[in-house]
C-alpha positions in Angstrom: 5.2 11.1 16.8 2.8 8.5 18.4 1.2 11.3 20.4 0.4 13.1 17.2 -1.4 10.0 15.8 -3.3 9.6 19.0 -4.5 13.2 19.0 -5.7 12.9 15.4 -7.5 9.7 16.2 -9.3 11.2 19.3 -10.4 14.3 17.5 -12.0 12.2 14.7 -13.6 9.8 17.1 -15.1 12.7 19.0 -16.6 14.1 15.8 -18.2 10.8 14.7 -19.4 9.8 18.2 -22.3 12.2 17.8 -23.6 10.1 14.8 -26.7 8.2 15.8 -26.8 4.4 15.0 -30.5 3.3 14.9 -30.8 0.2 17.1 -33.5 -1.2 14.9 -31.4 -1.2 11.7 -27.8 -1.7 12.9 -26.6 -5.2 13.5 -23.4 -6.6 14.8 -21.8 -8.8 12.2 -18.8 -10.8 13.2 -16.4 -13.3 11.7 -14.8 -15.0 14.7 -12.0 -15.7 12.2 -10.1 -18.7 11.1 -7.6 -20.5 13.4 -4.4 -21.6 11.7 -1.7 -24.0 13.0 1.5 -23.6 11.1 5.2 -23.4 10.8 7.2 -20.2 10.0 10.7 -19.9 8.7 12.4 -16.5 8.2 16.1 -16.8 7.4 17.5 -19.2 10.1 14.7 -18.5 12.6 12.0 -21.2 12.7 9.0 -21.4 15.0 5.6 -23.1 15.2 2.6 -20.8 15.3 -1.1 -20.8 16.3 -2.9 -17.8 14.9 -6.5 -16.4 15.3 -7.8 -13.7 12.9 -11.2 -12.3 14.2 -13.1 -9.5 12.5 -16.1 -7.5 13.8 -18.4 -4.9 12.3 -21.2 -2.8 13.8 -22.7 -0.3 11.4 -20.0 2.0 10.2 -17.5 0.6 12.7 -15.1 -2.3 12.1 -12.2 -4.0 13.8 -9.8 -6.8 12.9 -7.0 -8.3 14.8 -4.4 -11.1 14.7 -3.4 -13.2 17.8 -0.2 -15.3 17.5 0.8 -17.9 19.9 4.4 -19.1 19.4 5.3 -22.8 19.7 9.0 -22.4 20.4 11.5 -19.8 21.5 13.3 -18.7 18.3 10.9 -16.0 17.1 11.7 -14.2 13.8 12.4 -10.5 13.7 9.1 -8.6 14.0 7.0 -11.4 15.4 4.3 -10.1 17.8 1.7 -11.9 19.8 -1.1 -9.4 19.4 -1.6 -7.2 16.3 -4.4 -4.7 15.8 -4.9 -5.2 12.0 -7.3 -2.3 11.8 -10.0 -0.4 13.6 -12.1 1.9 11.5 -15.2 4.1 11.1 -16.6 4.7 7.6 -20.1 5.9 6.7 -19.1 6.7 3.1 -19.0 10.5 3.9 -16.2 10.4 6.5 -13.9 7.7 7.6 -10.9 7.0 9.8 -8.8 3.8 9.8 -6.0 2.9 12.2 -4.3 -0.1 10.5 -2.3 -1.4 7.7 -2.0 0.9 4.6 -1.7 -0.9 1.3 -1.2 0.4 -2.3 -2.0 4.0 -1.5 -1.9 6.5 -4.4 -2.8 10.2 -4.0 -3.6 12.2 -7.1 -2.1 10.5 -10.1 1.1 9.3 -8.3 3.7 11.9 -9.0 4.4 12.2 -5.2 2.8 9.0 -3.7 2.1 6.0 -5.8 1.4 2.5 -4.4 2.8 3.4 -0.9 2.4 0.5 1.5 3.4 -0.1 5.1 2.8 -3.8 4.7 5.6 -4.8 2.2 8.5 -4.3 4.6 9.6 -6.8 7.2 8.3 -10.3 8.1 5.6 -12.4 6.4 3.3 -11.8 9.4 1.8 -8.4 10.1 3.0 -6.5 13.1 2.1 -3.3 14.9 5.1 -1.3 13.3 3.2 -1.4 10.0 0.3 0.6 11.4 -0.8 4.0 10.1 -3.8 6.4 10.5 -5.7 7.3 7.4 -8.8 9.4 7.2 -11.1 11.4 4.9 -14.1 13.7 5.0 -16.4 14.2 2.0 -18.0 17.6 2.1 -19.6 17.2 -1.4 -17.7 20.0 -3.1 -14.5 19.2 -1.2 -12.8 15.9 -0.1 -10.1 16.1 2.6 -7.7 13.2 3.2 -5.0 12.8 5.8 -2.3 10.2 6.6 0.1 9.6 9.5 2.4 6.6 9.8 4.5 5.2 12.6 7.5 5.9 10.5 6.5 9.7 10.7 5.2 10.2 7.2 2.4 12.8 7.3 0.2 13.9 4.4 -2.8 16.1 3.6 -4.8 16.1 0.4 -7.7 18.3 -0.6 -9.8 17.6 -3.7 -12.1 20.3 -5.0 -15.0 19.4 -7.4 -15.1 22.6 -9.4 -17.9 21.3 -11.6 -18.9 18.0 -13.1 -16.2 18.4 -15.7 -13.3 19.4 -13.5 -11.7 18.1 -10.3 -8.6 19.8 -8.8 -6.4 18.2 -6.2 -3.7 19.6 -3.9 -1.3 17.4 -2.0 1.5 17.9 0.6 3.6 15.1 2.1 6.5 15.2 4.5 8.7 12.6 6.2 9.5 14.1 9.7 12.0 11.5 10.7 13.5 10.7 7.3 14.5 7.3 5.9 17.9 5.7 6.3 19.6 4.7 3.0 20.5 1.0 3.1 24.2 0.4 3.9 24.8 3.9 5.1 24.3 6.1 8.2 22.7 8.8 6.1 19.1 9.9 6.9 17.2 11.5 4.0 14.3 13.8 4.9 12.1 14.9 2.1 8.8 16.9 1.7 6.7 17.3 -1.4 3.8 19.3 -2.8 1.6 18.6 -5.8 -1.3 19.9 -7.9 -3.4 17.8 -10.3 -6.5 18.2 -12.5 -8.9 15.5 -13.8 -11.6 15.8 -16.5 -14.1 13.2 -17.6 -14.1 12.3 -21.3 -16.5 10.3 -23.5 -16.6 6.4 -23.5 -15.5 6.1 -19.9 -12.1 7.9 -20.5 -10.5 10.4 -18.2 -7.8 12.9 -18.9 -5.5 14.3 -16.3 -2.4 16.3 -15.6 -0.3 16.7 -12.5 2.7 18.8 -11.3 4.7 18.0 -8.3 7.9 19.2 -6.5 10.2 17.7 -3.9 11.0 20.7 -1.7 14.6 21.8 -2.1 15.0 19.4 -5.1 13.3 19.3 -8.5 9.9 19.1 -10.0 8.0 17.1 -12.6 4.9 17.2 -14.8 2.8 14.3 -16.1 -0.2 14.0 -18.5 -2.2 10.9 -19.1 -5.3 9.1 -20.2 -7.2 6.5 -18.2 -10.1 4.2 -19.0 -12.2 1.8 -17.0 -15.2 -0.3 -17.8 -17.4 -2.5 -15.6 -19.4 -5.3 -17.2 -20.8 -6.5 -13.9 -19.3 -10.0 -14.4 -15.9 -8.6 -15.4 -14.1 -5.2 -15.5 -11.0 -3.8 -17.0 -8.9 -0.6 -16.7 -6.0 0.9 -18.6 -3.8 3.9 -18.0 -1.1 5.5 -20.2 0.9 8.5 -19.0 4.0 10.5 -20.1 6.2 12.3 -17.5 8.5 15.3 -18.0 11.0 15.1 -15.1 13.9 17.4 -14.4 17.3 16.2 -13.1 16.5 16.7 -9.4 13.0 15.1 -9.2 12.0 11.4 -8.9 8.4 10.5 -9.7 6.4 8.5 -7.2 9.1 9.1 -4.6 6.8 7.8 -1.8 6.2 4.3 -3.3 6.2 0.7 -2.2 10.0 0.7 -2.1 10.2 3.7 0.2 10.3 2.0 3.6 12.9 -0.6 2.5 14.9 0.7 -0.5 14.5 4.5 -0.9 16.1 6.4 -3.8 19.3 8.3 -3.0 18.4 11.8 -4.2 21.9 13.1 -4.1 23.0 10.3 -6.4 20.1 10.9 -8.8 20.8 14.6 -8.9 24.5 14.1 -9.5 24.0 12.9 -13.1 22.3 16.2 -14.1 20.2 14.3 -16.6 16.4 14.8 -17.2 14.4 11.7 -16.3 11.5 11.9 -18.8 9.6 8.6 -19.2 6.3 6.9 -19.3 4.0 4.7 -17.3 1.5 2.1 -18.5 -1.0 0.1 -16.4 -3.5 -2.7 -17.1 -6.1 -4.2 -14.7 -8.4 -7.1 -15.3 -11.0 -8.9 -13.1 -13.2 -11.8 -14.2 -16.1 -12.8 -12.0 -13.8 -12.6 -9.0 -12.2 -15.9 -10.2 -9.1 -14.2 -11.6 -7.5 -10.8 -11.3 -4.4 -9.4 -13.0 -2.7 -6.0 -12.5 0.4 -5.0 -14.3 2.4 -1.7 -14.3 5.4 -0.8 -16.5 7.6 2.3 -16.1 10.6 3.4 -18.1 12.7 6.6 -17.8 15.6 8.1 -19.7 18.0 8.3 -16.7 17.5 4.7 -15.5 19.6 1.6 -16.4 16.5 -0.6 -16.4 12.7 -0.4 -16.7 10.5 -1.2 -13.7 7.8 -3.9 -13.7 5.2 -4.6 -11.1 2.5 -7.3 -11.3 0.1 -9.2 -9.1 -2.4 -11.9 -9.9 -5.0 -14.1 -8.3 -6.8 -17.2 -9.7 -9.2 -19.7 -8.4 -8.6 -23.0 -10.1 -10.4 -26.3 -10.2 -11.3 -28.0 -7.0 -11.2 -24.7 -5.1 -7.4 -24.3 -5.3 -6.4 -20.6 -5.0 -3.2 -19.2 -6.3 -1.9 -15.6 -5.7 1.4 -13.8 -6.3 3.1 -10.5 -6.7 6.4 -9.1 -8.1 7.8 -5.6 -7.8 11.1 -4.4 -9.0 12.4 -0.9 -8.1 12.4 1.9 -10.6 15.7 4.0 -10.9 17.6 1.0 -9.5 20.9 2.8 -10.3 20.1 5.4 -7.6 19.3 3.0 -4.8 21.5 1.3 -2.2 20.2 -2.1 -3.1 20.8 -4.0 -6.3 17.9 -5.3 -8.4 18.2 -8.8 -6.8 18.2 -7.3 -3.3 15.5 -4.6 -4.0 13.0 -6.7 -5.8 9.9 -7.8 -3.8 8.1 -11.0 -4.5 5.6 -13.3 -2.7 2.6 -15.5 -3.1 0.4 -18.2 -1.7 -1.3 -21.5 -2.7 -4.4 -22.7 -0.8 -5.7 -26.2 -1.2 -9.1 -27.0 0.4 -9.4 -30.3 2.3 -13.1 -29.7 3.1 -15.5 -26.7 3.5 -13.9 -25.9 6.8 -10.2 -26.5 6.4 -7.5 -25.8 3.9 -3.7 -26.2 3.6 -1.9 -22.9 2.7 1.7 -22.2 1.7 2.9 -18.6 1.9 6.1 -17.2 0.6 7.8 -13.8 0.7 11.2 -12.4 -0.3 12.0 -8.8 0.6 14.8 -6.7 2.1 14.2 -6.3 5.8 15.6 -3.0 7.1 15.4 -4.3 10.7 17.9 -7.0 10.0 19.6 -5.3 7.0 19.2 -8.6 5.0 17.2 -9.9 2.2 15.0 -12.5 3.8 13.0 -15.4 2.5 9.9 -16.0 4.7 7.8 -19.2 4.5 4.6 -19.9 6.4 2.9 -23.2 6.1 -0.4 -23.5 7.8 -3.5 -25.6 8.3 -6.3 -23.0 8.2 -9.6 -23.7 9.9 -12.6 -21.5 9.3 -15.9 -21.4 11.2 
């Protein structure tokens, strides 16, 4: 598995190494990163921590890392001293990133919607949350690829037929499968999908997507999206209806996948169609406040699903951020709503231009410990 990721990375690096970087125009920009001194509590494990978060960029190349120095012996599960947050190359026509994957959606989300390697596990990042993600833009075609340490592999091709039509084809497979919480069962699933997108007047887009979980069922969606950028603020909206048969689950590879996957045999056993709808809203005002909300509801589910995240910069430079995500099709998962919901947030209070006090909180099911864990990280963050 890891050998495959290394081979993909080396092939890409060899292809971009030929690109010339003019010495007269390319500059090294660096952020030596903040240093934080803090206290972490995960369940019953408590430890002090000194952390350093450097970032470096040279032309199209970038690198970010975390260095953690423990102050104590009782490290929480998943604590690592050195974490490669990302290393990437991106010249806007081709890119490769080895690092954390967050909120990844391919197509319009019938197979993969909001997938993240970051949500699972401890409040601090670690190297088990790493993936390889790349793309090549060939004008008429865009090719995207994904490989994760949990052995999820994907390939997507987007074809710009003409200015009025873009077609996408997606294939995703989980080579190792995912273990259903509370059982010894491993569920291996692959999926394929096809989608079409057309631009409409007044910044609207219309789209349709068909997808199938191989050996299971299929589903079809059609929707309308809108986005507008006012420079100082922007907004987006999406409304979509989904026609789902009894053996298919929309957005199967989602933010819950690594911690609380859907038991397909349980979902199929009802024999019921799962038709439903999705609505999303996004707002951003001057970078001072953002809000994203998604709501899903389906016929064969005991409850709707809500996901939301927000950020706001308040008076005196105080920053508040938070997120909440509850699983859709809760009745077909091993974890209950209380166990399967994810939530977290942070509050940062500036002491002066170079220092702030930050409180971080996270509550999520950790598959490594088979427990729902509350993580707290209090830190004095110093920036230079």
